[in-house]
C-alpha positions as YAML, in Angstrom:
chain: A
units: angstrom
residues:
- id: 1
  name: MET
  ca: [72.39, 24.22, 59.78]
- id: 2
  name: LYS
  ca: [75.68, 24.04, 59.39]
- id: 3
  name: PRO
  ca: [77.82, 26.53, 57.42]
- id: 4
  name: GLY
  ca: [78.29, 27.96, 54.53]
- id: 5
  name: LEU
  ca: [75.82, 27.81, 52.06]
- id: 6
  name: LYS
  ca: [75.66, 30.94, 49.93]
- id: 7
  name: ILE
  ca: [73.84, 32.45, 47.31]
- id: 8
  name: GLY
  ca: [75.03, 30.96, 43.97]
- id: 9
  name: ASP
  ca: [75.54, 27.38, 44.90]
- id: 10
  name: VAL
  ca: [74.23, 25.01, 42.49]
- id: 11
  name: GLY
  ca: [72.60, 21.60, 43.08]
- id: 12
  name: GLY
  ca: [71.59, 18.82, 40.37]
- id: 13
  name: LEU
  ca: [69.71, 16.05, 39.84]
- id: 14
  name: ILE
  ca: [70.32, 13.69, 36.14]
- id: 15
  name: TRP
  ca: [67.50, 11.85, 35.22]
- id: 16
  name: ILE
  ca: [66.07, 9.09, 33.24]
- id: 17
  name: VAL
  ca: [62.63, 9.86, 32.13]
- id: 18
  name: ASP
  ca: [61.14, 6.03, 32.91]
- id: 19
  name: PRO
  ca: [57.17, 4.70, 32.83]
- id: 20
  name: SER
  ca: [55.88, 5.97, 35.43]
- id: 21
  name: MET
  ca: [57.21, 9.69, 35.30]
- id: 22
  name: VAL
  ca: [55.06, 10.27, 31.99]
- id: 23
  name: ILE
  ca: [51.61, 11.18, 31.05]
- id: 24
  name: THR
  ca: [50.24, 10.01, 28.16]
- id: 25
  name: LEU
  ca: [47.90, 12.80, 26.44]
- id: 26
  name: GLY
  ca: [44.61, 12.40, 24.62]
- id: 27
  name: GLY
  ca: [45.30, 8.32, 24.25]
- id: 28
  name: ASP
  ca: [48.07, 8.90, 21.44]
- id: 29
  name: SER
  ca: [50.79, 6.47, 22.93]
- id: 30
  name: ARG
  ca: [52.89, 8.56, 20.42]
- id: 31
  name: ALA
  ca: [52.18, 11.39, 23.16]
- id: 32
  name: THR
  ca: [53.75, 10.63, 25.96]
- id: 33
  name: VAL
  ca: [56.50, 12.82, 27.39]
- id: 34
  name: PHE
  ca: [57.80, 13.92, 30.95]
- id: 35
  name: SER
  ca: [54.58, 14.84, 33.00]
- id: 36
  name: THR
  ca: [54.62, 18.22, 34.66]
- id: 37
  name: PRO
  ca: [54.27, 17.13, 38.17]
- id: 38
  name: ASN
  ca: [57.66, 14.88, 38.08]
- id: 39
  name: MET
  ca: [59.43, 17.65, 36.40]
- id: 40
  name: ILE
  ca: [58.96, 19.74, 39.73]
- id: 41
  name: LEU
  ca: [60.06, 16.56, 41.64]
- id: 42
  name: LEU
  ca: [63.67, 16.22, 39.46]
- id: 43
  name: MET
  ca: [63.74, 20.41, 39.89]
- id: 44
  name: GLU
  ca: [62.37, 20.56, 43.95]
- id: 45
  name: ARG
  ca: [65.04, 17.29, 44.34]
- id: 46
  name: SER
  ca: [67.81, 19.30, 42.44]
- id: 47
  name: ALA
  ca: [67.18, 22.12, 45.27]
- id: 48
  name: ARG
  ca: [67.66, 19.38, 47.89]
- id: 49
  name: GLU
  ca: [70.75, 17.87, 47.36]
- id: 50
  name: ALA
  ca: [72.24, 21.45, 46.76]
- id: 51
  name: ILE
  ca: [71.09, 22.07, 50.87]
- id: 52
  name: ARG
  ca: [72.10, 18.50, 52.24]
- id: 53
  name: PRO
  ca: [75.69, 19.32, 52.72]
- id: 54
  name: PHE
  ca: [74.75, 21.27, 55.39]
- id: 55
  name: LEU
  ca: [72.45, 19.87, 57.14]
- id: 56
  name: GLU
  ca: [73.12, 19.33, 60.63]
- id: 57
  name: PRO
  ca: [72.37, 15.62, 62.00]
- id: 58
  name: GLY
  ca: [68.74, 15.16, 62.70]
- id: 59
  name: GLU
  ca: [67.32, 18.34, 60.25]
- id: 60
  name: GLU
  ca: [65.65, 18.05, 57.05]
- id: 61
  name: SER
  ca: [64.60, 20.46, 54.66]
- id: 62
  name: VAL
  ca: [60.99, 20.22, 52.54]
- id: 63
  name: GLY
  ca: [59.34, 21.95, 49.88]
- id: 64
  name: THR
  ca: [56.88, 25.27, 50.86]
- id: 65
  name: GLU
  ca: [56.63, 26.77, 47.63]
- id: 66
  name: VAL
  ca: [56.84, 26.42, 43.91]
- id: 67
  name: ASN
  ca: [56.81, 28.32, 40.63]
- id: 68
  name: ILE
  ca: [57.59, 26.39, 37.38]
- id: 69
  name: GLN
  ca: [56.71, 27.04, 33.27]
- id: 70
  name: HIS
  ca: [56.59, 24.08, 31.62]
- id: 71
  name: LEU
  ca: [57.92, 24.68, 28.39]
- id: 72
  name: SER
  ca: [58.94, 21.96, 26.37]
- id: 73
  name: GLY
  ca: [58.16, 18.15, 26.42]
- id: 74
  name: ALA
  ca: [60.93, 15.10, 26.62]
- id: 75
  name: GLY
  ca: [59.83, 11.54, 26.05]
- id: 76
  name: ILE
  ca: [59.89, 8.70, 27.52]
- id: 77
  name: GLY
  ca: [63.74, 7.48, 27.83]
- id: 78
  name: SER
  ca: [64.98, 10.84, 27.83]
- id: 79
  name: THR
  ca: [67.80, 12.12, 30.23]
- id: 80
  name: VAL
  ca: [66.67, 15.04, 32.03]
- id: 81
  name: ARG
  ca: [68.76, 17.16, 34.32]
- id: 82
  name: GLY
  ca: [67.54, 19.75, 36.91]
- id: 83
  name: GLU
  ca: [69.43, 22.72, 37.91]
- id: 84
  name: ALA
  ca: [68.65, 24.82, 41.48]
- id: 85
  name: ARG
  ca: [70.80, 28.17, 42.17]
- id: 86
  name: VAL
  ca: [70.39, 29.30, 45.76]
- id: 87
  name: THR
  ca: [69.03, 32.76, 44.71]
- id: 88
  name: GLY
  ca: [68.41, 33.71, 48.89]
- id: 89
  name: ILE
  ca: [68.95, 32.24, 52.15]
- id: 90
  name: ASP
  ca: [66.25, 33.93, 54.78]
- id: 91
  name: GLY
  ca: [66.35, 32.11, 58.07]
- id: 92
  name: LYS
  ca: [65.45, 28.76, 57.35]
- id: 93
  name: LYS
  ca: [64.28, 29.47, 54.77]
- id: 94
  name: ILE
  ca: [65.98, 28.67, 51.72]
- id: 95
  name: HIS
  ca: [65.82, 30.13, 48.31]
- id: 96
  name: PHE
  ca: [66.51, 28.73, 44.21]
- id: 97
  name: GLU
  ca: [65.46, 29.75, 40.49]
- id: 98
  name: VAL
  ca: [65.12, 25.95, 39.15]
- id: 99
  name: SER
  ca: [65.45, 24.82, 36.17]
- id: 100
  name: SER
  ca: [65.08, 21.55, 34.03]
- id: 101
  name: PHE
  ca: [66.99, 20.47, 30.69]
- id: 102
  name: GLU
  ca: [67.08, 17.83, 28.06]
- id: 103
  name: GLY
  ca: [71.36, 18.32, 26.34]
- id: 104
  name: ASP
  ca: [71.07, 21.68, 26.03]
- id: 105
  name: ARG
  ca: [67.26, 22.52, 25.64]
- id: 106
  name: LEU
  ca: [65.13, 23.88, 28.02]
- id: 107
  name: LEU
  ca: [61.90, 21.89, 29.64]
- id: 108
  name: GLY
  ca: [60.98, 24.19, 32.37]
- id: 109
  name: ARG
  ca: [61.93, 26.79, 34.39]
- id: 110
  name: GLY
  ca: [60.65, 28.84, 37.97]
- id: 111
  name: THR
  ca: [61.22, 29.30, 41.59]
- id: 112
  name: HIS
  ca: [61.50, 27.48, 44.45]
- id: 113
  name: THR
  ca: [61.37, 27.58, 48.81]
- id: 114
  name: ARG
  ca: [62.48, 25.11, 50.61]
- id: 115
  name: ALA
  ca: [62.23, 25.56, 54.94]
- id: 116
  name: LEU
  ca: [64.76, 23.44, 58.06]
- id: 117
  name: VAL
  ca: [62.58, 21.30, 59.65]
- id: 118
  name: SER
  ca: [63.68, 18.55, 62.44]
- id: 119
  name: VAL
  ca: [63.01, 15.18, 61.44]
- id: 120
  name: GLU
  ca: [61.49, 14.32, 65.15]
- id: 121
  name: ARG
  ca: [59.28, 17.50, 65.66]
- id: 122
  name: LEU
  ca: [58.08, 16.15, 61.72]
- id: 123
  name: VAL
  ca: [57.62, 12.90, 63.06]
- id: 124
  name: GLU
  ca: [55.89, 13.87, 66.01]
- id: 125
  name: ASN
  ca: [53.50, 16.25, 64.27]
- id: 126
  name: LEU
  ca: [52.04, 13.46, 61.55]
- id: 127
  name: ALA
  ca: [51.81, 11.41, 64.85]
- id: 128
  name: LYS
  ca: [49.16, 13.35, 66.15]
- id: 129
  name: GLN
  ca: [47.30, 13.65, 62.45]
- id: 130
  name: ASN
  ca: [47.39, 10.07, 62.13]
- id: 131
  name: GLY
  ca: [45.85, 9.46, 65.85]
- id: 132
  name: SER
  ca: [42.84, 12.05, 64.94]
- id: 133
  name: GLY
  ca: [41.90, 11.17, 61.21]
- id: 134
  name: GLU
  ca: [43.31, 7.79, 60.04]
- id: 135
  name: ARG
  ca: [42.14, 7.83, 56.03]
- id: 136
  name: ALA
  ca: [42.29, 4.77, 53.36]
- id: 137
  name: MET
  ca: [41.93, 6.31, 50.55]
- id: 138
  name: ASN
  ca: [38.56, 9.03, 50.29]
- id: 139
  name: LEU
  ca: [37.60, 7.33, 53.65]
- id: 140
  name: LYS
  ca: [38.00, 8.29, 57.10]
- id: 141
  name: ALA
  ca: [38.35, 6.77, 60.18]
- id: 142
  name: ASN
  ca: [34.54, 6.06, 61.99]
- id: 143
  name: THR
  ca: [35.40, 5.85, 65.69]
- id: 144
  name: GLY
  ca: [31.61, 5.53, 66.55]
- id: 145
  name: SER
  ca: [29.20, 2.98, 66.07]
- id: 146
  name: LEU
  ca: [28.93, 0.83, 62.61]
- id: 147
  name: ALA
  ca: [24.81, 1.74, 61.34]
- id: 148
  name: ALA
  ca: [22.43, -0.12, 60.67]
- id: 149
  name: LEU
  ca: [23.17, -1.88, 56.70]
- id: 150
  name: LYS
  ca: [20.94, -3.12, 53.97]
- id: 151
  name: THR
  ca: [23.17, -5.24, 52.00]
- id: 152
  name: VAL
  ca: [26.51, -5.76, 54.22]
- id: 153
  name: HIS
  ca: [25.87, -7.81, 57.20]
- id: 154
  name: VAL
  ca: [28.99, -7.16, 60.25]
- id: 155
  name: ASP
  ca: [29.03, -9.61, 62.94]
- id: 156
  name: VAL
  ca: [31.67, -9.63, 65.36]
- id: 157
  name: VAL
  ca: [32.70, -12.36, 67.68]
- id: 158
  name: GLN
  ca: [36.28, -12.08, 69.48]
- id: 159
  name: ARG
  ca: [38.18, -9.24, 67.36]
- id: 160
  name: ILE
  ca: [37.29, -11.72, 64.24]
- id: 161
  name: ALA
  ca: [35.01, -9.06, 62.17]
- id: 162
  name: THR
  ca: [32.99, -11.55, 59.41]
- id: 163
  name: VAL
  ca: [32.19, -9.28, 56.50]
- id: 164
  name: THR
  ca: [28.79, -10.26, 54.58]
- id: 165
  name: LEU
  ca: [27.57, -9.22, 51.14]
- id: 166
  name: ASN
  ca: [23.92, -9.51, 51.49]
- id: 167
  name: ARG
  ca: [21.88, -9.89, 48.29]
- id: 168
  name: PRO
  ca: [21.52, -13.05, 48.03]
- id: 169
  name: ARG
  ca: [18.52, -13.12, 45.54]
- id: 170
  name: VAL
  ca: [21.25, -11.53, 42.57]
- id: 171
  name: LEU
  ca: [23.93, -13.30, 44.04]
- id: 172
  name: ASN
  ca: [25.52, -10.18, 46.11]
- id: 173
  name: ALA
  ca: [25.50, -7.53, 42.56]
- id: 174
  name: VAL
  ca: [27.40, -4.76, 43.92]
- id: 175
  name: ASN
  ca: [24.80, -1.61, 43.54]
- id: 176
  name: ALA
  ca: [25.31, 1.66, 44.52]
- id: 177
  name: GLU
  ca: [23.85, 1.21, 47.99]
- id: 178
  name: MET
  ca: [26.33, -1.59, 48.72]
- id: 179
  name: THR
  ca: [29.12, 0.40, 47.63]
- id: 180
  name: GLY
  ca: [27.59, 3.33, 50.20]
- id: 181
  name: ASP
  ca: [27.62, 0.06, 52.76]
- id: 182
  name: LEU
  ca: [30.55, -0.76, 52.26]
- id: 183
  name: GLU
  ca: [31.54, 2.06, 52.59]
- id: 184
  name: GLN
  ca: [30.63, 2.45, 55.92]
- id: 185
  name: VAL
  ca: [31.85, -0.64, 57.00]
- id: 186
  name: ILE
  ca: [35.97, 0.11, 56.04]
- id: 187
  name: ALA
  ca: [35.31, 3.47, 57.46]
- id: 188
  name: TRP
  ca: [34.44, 1.41, 60.99]
- id: 189
  name: LEU
  ca: [37.38, -0.98, 60.66]
- id: 190
  name: LEU
  ca: [39.42, 1.30, 60.00]
- id: 191
  name: GLY
  ca: [38.33, 3.35, 63.13]
- id: 192
  name: HIS
  ca: [38.28, -0.08, 65.28]
- id: 193
  name: PRO
  ca: [42.17, -1.19, 64.79]
- id: 194
  name: GLU
  ca: [41.78, -3.03, 68.29]
- id: 195
  name: ASP
  ca: [38.80, -4.12, 68.65]
- id: 196
  name: VAL
  ca: [38.20, -5.49, 65.56]
- id: 197
  name: ARG
  ca: [41.70, -7.50, 64.30]
- id: 198
  name: ILE
  ca: [41.04, -9.81, 61.06]
- id: 199
  name: VAL
  ca: [38.04, -9.22, 58.94]
- id: 200
  name: MET
  ca: [36.95, -12.30, 56.89]
- id: 201
  name: LEU
  ca: [34.74, -11.50, 53.83]
- id: 202
  name: ARG
  ca: [32.18, -13.45, 52.65]
- id: 203
  name: GLY
  ca: [28.85, -13.72, 50.24]
- id: 204
  name: ALA
  ca: [25.96, -15.01, 51.33]
- id: 205
  name: GLY
  ca: [23.51, -17.10, 49.16]
- id: 206
  name: ALA
  ca: [25.01, -19.38, 46.67]
- id: 207
  name: ALA
  ca: [27.72, -16.65, 45.37]
- id: 208
  name: PHE
  ca: [30.54, -14.83, 46.57]
- id: 209
  name: CYS
  ca: [29.30, -12.13, 43.65]
- id: 210
  name: ALA
  ca: [28.59, -11.64, 41.20]
- id: 211
  name: GLY
  ca: [30.29, -8.53, 40.05]
- id: 212
  name: ASP
  ca: [28.77, -4.47, 39.40]
- id: 213
  name: ASP
  ca: [24.95, -4.57, 39.48]
- id: 214
  name: VAL
  ca: [24.57, -4.50, 35.48]
- id: 215
  name: LYS
  ca: [20.66, -4.12, 35.18]
- id: 216
  name: GLU
  ca: [20.60, -0.33, 36.74]
- id: 217
  name: LEU
  ca: [23.43, 1.43, 34.71]
- id: 218
  name: PRO
  ca: [20.62, 2.33, 31.92]
- id: 219
  name: SER
  ca: [19.75, 4.58, 34.18]
- id: 220
  name: PHE
  ca: [23.13, 6.24, 34.73]
- id: 221
  name: THR
  ca: [24.60, 9.27, 33.67]
- id: 222
  name: PRO
  ca: [28.25, 9.10, 32.46]
- id: 223
  name: GLU
  ca: [29.02, 11.23, 35.48]
- id: 224
  name: PHE
  ca: [27.02, 8.96, 37.64]
- id: 225
  name: ALA
  ca: [28.90, 6.16, 36.10]
- id: 226
  name: ARG
  ca: [32.46, 8.24, 36.83]
- id: 227
  name: GLU
  ca: [31.75, 9.23, 40.27]
- id: 228
  name: LEU
  ca: [30.70, 5.63, 41.26]
- id: 229
  name: SER
  ca: [33.39, 3.66, 39.51]
- id: 230
  name: LEU
  ca: [36.31, 5.42, 40.72]
- id: 231
  name: ARG
  ca: [34.62, 5.35, 44.37]
- id: 232
  name: GLN
  ca: [34.73, 1.57, 44.26]
- id: 233
  name: ALA
  ca: [37.83, 1.37, 43.51]
- id: 234
  name: GLU
  ca: [38.86, 3.08, 45.98]
- id: 235
  name: LEU
  ca: [36.91, 1.14, 47.98]
- id: 236
  name: TYR
  ca: [38.64, -2.02, 46.80]
- id: 237
  name: LEU
  ca: [42.32, -0.49, 46.84]
- id: 238
  name: ALA
  ca: [41.10, 0.59, 51.04]
- id: 239
  name: LEU
  ca: [40.74, -2.74, 52.19]
- id: 240
  name: GLU
  ca: [44.73, -2.14, 51.84]
- id: 241
  name: ARG
  ca: [44.88, 0.44, 53.90]
- id: 242
  name: ILE
  ca: [43.59, -1.07, 56.70]
- id: 243
  name: PRO
  ca: [45.13, -2.16, 59.42]
- id: 244
  name: GLN
  ca: [43.51, -5.56, 60.21]
- id: 245
  name: PRO
  ca: [43.95, -8.22, 57.77]
- id: 246
  name: VAL
  ca: [41.29, -9.22, 55.03]
- id: 247
  name: ILE
  ca: [40.75, -13.03, 54.65]
- id: 248
  name: ALA
  ca: [38.04, -13.30, 51.46]
- id: 249
  name: LEU
  ca: [36.38, -17.00, 51.75]
- id: 250
  name: VAL
  ca: [34.77, -17.54, 47.95]
- id: 251
  name: HIS
  ca: [32.60, -19.94, 46.91]
- id: 252
  name: GLY
  ca: [30.63, -19.92, 44.01]
- id: 253
  name: ASP
  ca: [31.15, -16.77, 41.49]
- id: 254
  name: ALA
  ca: [33.94, -14.38, 41.79]
- id: 255
  name: MET
  ca: [32.82, -12.19, 38.93]
- id: 256
  name: GLY
  ca: [34.52, -8.52, 37.67]
- id: 257
  name: ALA
  ca: [34.05, -6.71, 41.42]
- id: 258
  name: GLY
  ca: [33.46, -9.46, 43.12]
- id: 259
  name: CYS
  ca: [36.56, -10.87, 41.29]
- id: 260
  name: VAL
  ca: [38.61, -7.54, 42.09]
- id: 261
  name: ALA
  ca: [37.17, -7.63, 45.78]
- id: 262
  name: ALA
  ca: [38.77, -11.33, 46.33]
- id: 263
  name: TYR
  ca: [41.64, -9.86, 45.40]
- id: 264
  name: SER
  ca: [42.39, -7.19, 46.82]
- id: 265
  name: ALA
  ca: [42.26, -8.98, 50.14]
- id: 266
  name: ASP
  ca: [45.26, -9.85, 51.39]
- id: 267
  name: MET
  ca: [44.32, -13.83, 51.62]
- id: 268
  name: ARG
  ca: [41.83, -15.55, 49.84]
- id: 269
  name: ILE
  ca: [40.27, -19.16, 50.20]
- id: 270
  name: ALA
  ca: [38.30, -20.76, 47.35]
- id: 271
  name: THR
  ca: [36.13, -23.72, 47.64]
- id: 272
  name: HIS
  ca: [36.29, -26.66, 44.42]
- id: 273
  name: ASP
  ca: [33.22, -24.82, 43.09]
- id: 274
  name: ALA
  ca: [34.77, -21.42, 43.29]
- id: 275
  name: ARG
  ca: [34.82, -19.54, 40.04]
- id: 276
  name: PHE
  ca: [36.89, -15.68, 39.37]
- id: 277
  name: GLY
  ca: [36.46, -14.28, 35.96]
- id: 278
  name: MET
  ca: [36.61, -10.70, 34.38]
- id: 279
  name: PRO
  ca: [33.61, -10.92, 32.03]
- id: 280
  name: GLU
  ca: [33.17, -6.84, 31.10]
- id: 281
  name: ILE
  ca: [34.25, -7.32, 27.68]
- id: 282
  name: LYS
  ca: [31.34, -9.84, 26.80]
- id: 283
  name: LEU
  ca: [29.32, -6.74, 27.57]
- id: 284
  name: GLY
  ca: [30.73, -4.11, 25.55]
- id: 285
  name: TRP
  ca: [33.42, -2.31, 28.14]
- id: 286
  name: PRO
  ca: [36.57, -3.30, 30.05]
- id: 287
  name: PRO
  ca: [37.23, -3.37, 34.07]
- id: 288
  name: GLY
  ca: [36.43, -0.40, 35.52]
- id: 289
  name: TYR
  ca: [39.08, -0.82, 38.05]
- id: 290
  name: GLY
  ca: [41.09, -2.97, 39.31]
- id: 291
  name: ILE
  ca: [43.32, -4.11, 36.36]
- id: 292
  name: ALA
  ca: [47.12, -3.31, 37.90]
- id: 293
  name: GLN
  ca: [46.19, -5.37, 41.31]
- id: 294
  name: LEU
  ca: [45.54, -8.22, 38.73]
- id: 295
  name: THR
  ca: [48.60, -7.63, 37.06]
- id: 296
  name: ALA
  ca: [50.88, -7.45, 40.02]
- id: 297
  name: LEU
  ca: [50.05, -10.73, 41.16]
- id: 298
  name: ILE
  ca: [49.19, -13.39, 38.39]
- id: 299
  name: GLY
  ca: [51.37, -11.61, 35.90]
- id: 300
  name: LYS
  ca: [50.75, -10.12, 32.72]
- id: 301
  name: SER
  ca: [50.08, -12.72, 30.39]
- id: 302
  name: ARG
  ca: [47.48, -13.85, 33.04]
- id: 303
  name: SER
  ca: [45.65, -10.93, 33.45]
- id: 304
  name: LEU
  ca: [45.16, -10.03, 29.75]
- id: 305
  name: GLU
  ca: [43.76, -13.61, 28.89]
- id: 306
  name: MET
  ca: [41.46, -13.53, 32.03]
- id: 307
  name: CYS
  ca: [40.22, -9.47, 31.07]
- id: 308
  name: LEU
  ca: [40.18, -10.35, 27.14]
- id: 309
  name: MET
  ca: [38.41, -13.58, 26.63]
- id: 310
  name: GLY
  ca: [36.14, -12.59, 29.26]
- id: 311
  name: GLU
  ca: [36.19, -16.16, 30.67]
- id: 312
  name: PRO
  ca: [36.39, -17.73, 34.02]
- id: 313
  name: ILE
  ca: [39.15, -20.00, 35.83]
- id: 314
  name: SER
  ca: [38.33, -22.84, 38.03]
- id: 315
  name: ALA
  ca: [39.97, -22.65, 41.98]
- id: 316
  name: THR
  ca: [42.34, -24.87, 40.63]
- id: 317
  name: LYS
  ca: [43.66, -22.82, 38.29]
- id: 318
  name: ALA
  ca: [42.92, -19.91, 40.48]
- id: 319
  name: LEU
  ca: [45.61, -21.54, 42.40]
- id: 320
  name: GLU
  ca: [48.30, -22.77, 40.08]
- id: 321
  name: TRP
  ca: [47.72, -18.98, 38.96]
- id: 322
  name: GLY
  ca: [48.48, -17.68, 42.44]
- id: 323
  name: LEU
  ca: [44.97, -16.05, 42.60]
- id: 324
  name: VAL
  ca: [44.31, -17.55, 45.47]
- id: 325
  name: SER
  ca: [46.10, -19.38, 48.67]
- id: 326
  name: GLU
  ca: [44.26, -22.08, 49.15]
- id: 327
  name: VAL
  ca: [41.47, -24.58, 48.06]
- id: 328
  name: VAL
  ca: [39.24, -26.63, 50.79]
- id: 329
  name: PRO
  ca: [35.01, -28.20, 50.47]
- id: 330
  name: GLY
  ca: [32.98, -26.01, 50.63]
- id: 331
  name: ALA
  ca: [31.41, -27.34, 54.03]
- id: 332
  name: THR
  ca: [34.88, -26.28, 55.25]
- id: 333
  name: LEU
  ca: [35.21, -22.93, 53.95]
- id: 334
  name: THR
  ca: [34.09, -20.94, 57.33]
- id: 335
  name: LYS
  ca: [36.08, -23.22, 59.46]
- id: 336
  name: ARG
  ca: [39.53, -22.69, 57.14]
- id: 337
  name: GLY
  ca: [38.94, -18.82, 58.10]
- id: 338
  name: LEU
  ca: [38.80, -18.73, 61.46]
- id: 339
  name: GLN
  ca: [41.73, -21.20, 62.18]
- id: 340
  name: ILE
  ca: [44.03, -18.40, 59.97]
- id: 341
  name: ALA
  ca: [42.13, -15.90, 61.88]
- id: 342
  name: GLU
  ca: [42.54, -17.21, 64.93]
- id: 343
  name: LYS
  ca: [46.01, -18.22, 64.15]
- id: 344
  name: MET
  ca: [46.71, -14.30, 62.98]
- id: 345
  name: LEU
  ca: [45.00, -13.28, 66.39]
- id: 346
  name: GLN
  ca: [47.93, -14.72, 68.25]
- id: 347
  name: MET
  ca: [51.10, -13.06, 66.54]
- id: 348
  name: PRO
  ca: [52.10, -9.82, 68.02]
- id: 349
  name: ALA
  ca: [49.50, -6.71, 66.57]
- id: 350
  name: GLU
  ca: [51.27, -3.92, 66.00]
- id: 351
  name: ALA
  ca: [54.07, -5.98, 63.95]
- id: 352
  name: LEU
  ca: [51.01, -8.17, 61.81]
- id: 353
  name: ARG
  ca: [49.55, -4.23, 60.96]
- id: 354
  name: ALA
  ca: [52.95, -3.02, 59.80]
- id: 355
  name: THR
  ca: [53.74, -6.33, 57.86]
- id: 356
  name: LYS
  ca: [51.13, -5.72, 56.63]
- id: 357
  name: ARG
  ca: [51.70, -2.18, 55.61]
- id: 358
  name: LEU
  ca: [55.44, -2.29, 54.73]
- id: 359
  name: VAL
  ca: [54.02, -5.61, 52.12]
- id: 360
  name: HIS
  ca: [51.30, -2.99, 49.99]
- id: 361
  name: LEU
  ca: [53.69, -0.19, 50.21]
- id: 362
  name: ASP
  ca: [56.37, -2.43, 48.73]
- id: 363
  name: GLU
  ca: [53.83, -2.42, 45.03]
- id: 364
  name: GLY
  ca: [54.74, 1.28, 44.38]
- id: 365
  name: SER
  ca: [52.56, 3.87, 43.92]
- id: 366
  name: GLN
  ca: [51.78, 2.63, 40.70]
- id: 367
  name: PRO
  ca: [48.83, 0.94, 41.31]
- id: 368
  name: LYS
  ca: [47.21, 2.95, 43.18]
- id: 369
  name: VAL
  ca: [46.72, 5.40, 40.49]
- id: 370
  name: ALA
  ca: [45.54, 3.23, 37.85]
- id: 371
  name: HIS
  ca: [42.07, 3.22, 38.22]
- id: 372
  name: ARG
  ca: [41.57, 6.23, 36.77]
- id: 373
  name: ALA
  ca: [42.40, 5.62, 33.45]
- id: 374
  name: ASP
  ca: [40.26, 2.09, 33.46]
- id: 375
  name: THR
  ca: [37.58, 4.00, 34.68]
- id: 376
  name: GLU
  ca: [38.14, 6.38, 32.26]
- id: 377
  name: ALA
  ca: [38.13, 4.16, 29.30]
- id: 378
  name: TYR
  ca: [35.12, 2.35, 31.04]
- id: 379
  name: ILE
  ca: [32.80, 5.71, 30.55]
- id: 380
  name: ARG
  ca: [33.78, 6.33, 26.80]
- id: 381
  name: CYS
  ca: [33.03, 2.23, 26.00]
- id: 382
  name: LEU
  ca: [30.54, 2.57, 28.55]
- id: 383
  name: GLN
  ca: [28.18, 5.46, 25.94]
- id: 384
  name: LEU
  ca: [29.08, 3.24, 22.59]
- id: 385
  name: HIS
  ca: [26.48, 0.85, 20.30]
- id: 386
  name: ASP
  ca: [28.41, -2.15, 21.74]
- id: 387
  name: ALA
  ca: [27.68, -1.89, 25.76]
- id: 388
  name: GLN
  ca: [24.17, -0.79, 25.12]
- id: 389
  name: GLU
  ca: [24.01, -4.11, 23.35]
- id: 390
  name: GLY
  ca: [26.15, -5.85, 25.79]
- id: 391
  name: ILE
  ca: [23.53, -4.69, 28.48]
- id: 392
  name: GLN
  ca: [20.16, -5.31, 26.63]
- id: 393
  name: ALA
  ca: [21.91, -8.41, 25.75]
- id: 394
  name: PHE
  ca: [22.46, -9.27, 30.13]
- id: 395
  name: VAL
  ca: [19.04, -8.58, 30.50]
- id: 396
  name: GLU
  ca: [17.60, -10.56, 27.84]
- id: 397
  name: LYS
  ca: [20.07, -13.52, 28.95]
- id: 398
  name: ARG
  ca: [21.16, -13.77, 25.31]
- id: 399
  name: THR
  ca: [24.67, -13.52, 23.20]
- id: 400
  name: PRO
  ca: [25.48, -9.71, 22.96]
- id: 401
  name: ARG
  ca: [25.63, -8.90, 18.88]
- id: 402
  name: PHE
  ca: [28.44, -6.93, 18.72]
- id: 403
  name: ARG
  ca: [29.37, -4.16, 15.67]
- id: 404
  name: GLY
  ca: [32.99, -5.93, 15.87]
- id: 405
  name: SER
  ca: [31.74, -9.11, 15.43]
...
């Protein structure tokens, strides 16, 4: 570190509180406030600003300790200010008193310590960690062999893996067992970036995937339903994180979880008879995950239409909306998928992986956490009368009679 930093020096930042920085309390939009993690981040960044002018080339500061009291709230659109005052310099550790304000009103205060690090050494350590333990969401890479699975079949030919959802008698509906099987497949793909370069995802039988297995739901406790929904959300998000480009080959119905699985792939090819839908509303609950990804792909208006009406859209409309890349005759679906996969195999492997990673990285962090709110709304509605009626009507193959109707 260059000389000159001294006790009493101050760093500061000014932010405008935007939608990415807030939390809504109790489900009441009037109680939307600047969140504690973002307030802490503002104060940490203010301390970083105090150190920045004194850093040597290749040197950076990282937070090591923080102790914060959140004293008051600030609403969306507020102008907030962070301040960090140096209180001690202990070799490579710099200690601060930190605070945040809206105008003259104190929002939070506390202490913070930052340490000076070599960027090159940090990069080396990260590379070692990544090499020994790649992860995709909550799944850790499996560098060993893939166990035999009942509900998913995996076939690898010339570094192209065809992953087939294999419950054709129920249109490949995703049950708890298939969720576990798919987690194993994704962990295995994550651990074999060289053996498998491209993935094709398809469904056995008459459909791609009819969605979650609704008939299982009555046997679930709310706690297990929540856990399973979060696992499934992270499962589909993990398709973004594995190194291989994923091509979804969609024929027949892709409903609910099946629709989410399809649009979580990097590319989607559909047959003329394919249909895409988010029909959860007709069962009495909102989608348990995937809303943010759908909205990012086709826009808010079309996402609302699919989720509020619950009606499927045709492959032609899916193509028009950007939900799929291409529509082909059913007999040529696999052939077209292989053509694209083989063309990707001719690309430089590391550049292909890096491009996929960067495209998904550019979407920002919000779609990666929104599923938690989706799941909570789903669990809340699942326990209401309308959801019980929706499940019963589904089993009896009749139109539900909701209390709100």
